[in-house]
C-alpha positions in Angstrom: 0.0 0.0 0.0 1.3 3.4 -0.9 0.3 6.4 1.2 0.3 9.8 -0.4 -0.4 13.0 1.4 -1.6 16.0 -0.6 -1.8 19.6 0.6 -3.2 22.2 -1.7 -0.8 25.0 -2.5 -1.9 26.9 -5.6 -5.5 27.9 -5.1 -6.8 31.5 -5.0 -9.7 30.6 -2.8 -9.4 28.2 0.2 -9.7 24.6 -1.0 -12.4 22.5 0.6 -9.8 20.2 2.2 -6.7 21.2 4.1 -5.2 17.9 3.3 -6.0 14.5 1.6 -4.3 11.2 2.4 -4.6 8.7 -0.4 -4.1 4.9 0.1 -3.2 3.3 -3.2 -3.0 -0.5 -3.7 0.4 -1.4 -5.1 -0.9 -4.5 -7.0 -3.4 -2.8 -9.2 -2.4 0.9 -8.8 -5.9 1.8 -7.7 -7.1 4.2 -5.0 -8.7 2.2 -2.1 -9.2 4.8 0.7 -9.1 8.6 0.8 -9.1 10.6 4.0 -10.1 14.3 3.7 -9.3 16.9 6.4 -11.2 20.2 7.0 -9.5 23.6 7.3 -8.9 23.0 11.0 -6.9 19.9 10.2 -9.6 17.6 11.6 -10.6 14.4 9.8 -13.8 15.3 7.9 -14.5 12.7 5.3 -13.4 9.3 4.2 -14.0 7.6 0.8 -13.8 3.9 0.5 -13.7 2.2 -2.9 -15.9 -0.9 -3.6 -13.2 -3.2 -5.0 -14.3 -6.3 -6.9 -12.2 -8.9 -8.5 -14.1 -10.4 -11.5 -13.5 -11.6 -15.0 -16.1 -9.2 -16.5 -17.7 -6.5 -14.3 -21.0 -6.3 -16.3 -22.6 -7.4 -19.5 -21.6 -5.0 -22.3 -18.2 -4.3 -20.8 -16.2 -2.5 -22.1 -18.7 0.2 -23.1 -16.3 1.8 -25.6 -14.0 -1.1 -26.8 -10.8 -0.1 -28.7 -11.1 -1.2 -32.3 -8.8 -4.2 -32.8 -8.3 -4.5 -29.0 -8.0 -8.0 -27.4 -9.8 -8.5 -24.1 -9.0 -11.2 -21.6 -12.1 -12.4 -19.7 -10.4 -15.6 -18.4 -8.5 -13.9 -15.6 -10.0 -12.0 -12.7 -9.1 -8.3 -12.6 -9.8 -5.6 -10.0 -12.7 -3.2 -10.8 -14.0 -0.3 -8.7 -17.6 0.1 -9.8 -18.7 2.1 -6.8 -17.8 3.4 -3.4 -18.9 5.3 -0.4 -18.1 8.7 1.0 -18.5 9.0 4.8 -18.8 12.4 6.5 -17.4 11.6 9.9 -18.4 14.9 11.4 -22.1 14.9 10.2 -22.4 11.1 10.6 -23.8 10.6 7.1 -22.7 8.6 4.1 -23.2 8.8 0.3 -23.1 5.8 -1.9 -24.6 6.5 -5.3 -25.7 4.0 -7.9 -25.3 0.2 -7.9 -27.7 -2.5 -7.0 -29.7 -2.5 -3.7 -27.5 -5.3 -2.5 -24.4 -3.3 -3.2 -25.9 -0.1 -1.5 -26.8 -2.2 1.5 -23.2 -3.6 1.7 -21.8 -0.1 1.3 -24.1 1.2 4.1 -22.7 -1.5 6.4 -19.1 -0.4 5.5 -20.0 3.2 6.1 -21.4 2.4 9.6 -18.1 0.6 10.4 -16.1 3.5 9.3 -18.3 5.9 11.3 -17.9 3.7 14.4 -14.1 3.6 14.1 -14.0 7.3 13.4 -15.7 8.0 16.8 -13.6 5.6 18.8 
């Protein structure tokens, strides 16, 4: 896991976050978790990716195939079809789209993050 800390430096107006900490998986180079801090330096929000290993994420994938491209549907690859953003200060979460089963699972994940954030 790579951990990258980003602090905005070149904005005319105050940026929404004073800092972001990104957790990137070294195996598939994908963003897994993001922590966002308010202007007082307090942890404000966390975003968690819904990572799925599958051979083909959905029927009709890819939506815009490259002409002449060769696609391997035999091996499982990581896909991030959705995620959840948790506002740790307001105690709310936002997880758009996806099936009701996925939204329910993301809601459980959001509650776990909220409980850990308050501990």
